[in-house]
C-alpha positions as CSV (number, residue, x, y, z in Angstrom):
1,X,14.0,13.3,9.4
2,X,12.4,15.1,6.6
3,X,15.0,16.4,4.1
4,X,17.9,15.4,6.3
5,X,20.8,13.0,5.6
6,X,21.2,10.0,7.8
7,X,24.2,10.3,10.0
8,X,25.8,7.7,12.1
9,X,28.3,8.4,14.9
10,X,30.6,5.4,14.0
11,X,31.1,2.6,11.5
12,X,29.8,0.4,14.3
13,X,26.4,2.5,14.6
14,X,26.2,2.2,10.8
15,X,26.3,-1.7,10.8
16,X,24.1,-1.9,14.0
17,X,21.4,0.6,12.4
18,X,19.5,1.3,15.6
19,X,19.1,-2.4,16.5
20,X,17.9,-3.3,13.1
21,X,21.2,-4.1,11.5
22,X,20.9,-7.8,11.6
23,X,17.7,-7.9,9.6
24,X,18.8,-5.2,7.3
25,X,22.1,-6.9,6.4
26,X,20.6,-10.4,6.1
27,X,18.1,-8.9,3.6
28,X,20.9,-7.3,1.6
29,X,22.8,-10.5,1.7
30,X,19.8,-12.7,0.4
31,X,19.2,-10.1,-2.3
32,X,22.8,-10.4,-3.4
33,X,22.5,-14.2,-3.4
34,X,19.4,-14.1,-5.5
35,X,20.8,-11.6,-8.0
36,X,24.0,-13.7,-8.3
37,X,21.9,-16.8,-8.9
38,X,19.9,-14.9,-11.6
39,X,23.1,-14.4,-13.5
40,X,24.8,-17.8,-12.7
41,X,21.9,-20.2,-13.4
42,X,21.2,-19.1,-17.0
43,X,24.9,-19.3,-17.8
44,X,25.1,-22.9,-16.4
45,X,22.0,-23.9,-18.4
46,X,23.4,-22.4,-21.6
47,X,26.7,-24.3,-21.1
48,X,24.8,-27.5,-20.7
49,X,22.7,-27.0,-23.7
50,X,25.7,-26.3,-25.8
51,X,27.6,-29.2,-24.4
52,X,24.7,-31.7,-25.1
53,X,24.2,-30.1,-28.6
54,X,27.9,-30.7,-29.4
55,X,27.7,-34.2,-28.0
56,X,24.6,-34.9,-30.1
57,X,26.1,-33.6,-33.3
58,X,29.4,-35.6,-32.8
59,X,27.2,-38.7,-32.5
60,X,25.2,-37.9,-35.6
61,X,21.8,-37.3,-33.8
62,X,19.3,-35.2,-35.7
63,X,18.9,-32.2,-33.4
64,X,15.5,-31.3,-35.0
65,X,14.0,-34.4,-33.3
66,X,15.0,-33.2,-29.8
67,X,12.2,-31.1,-28.0
68,X,13.4,-28.7,-25.2
């Protein structure tokens, strides 16, 4: 398959990928989950830090004493 494009006879063949489709699509799925978590997790942590900072400021706690 040097220099040639990969061609599939049907959409079903594309998803099956010569018997390796299950492994390939699971790998793609897990990759998408990890990428989504890499975006979602820091957003959630940032929101938590901002929320706790606002709460501390409203209670008059000196934020310079808090070590993260």
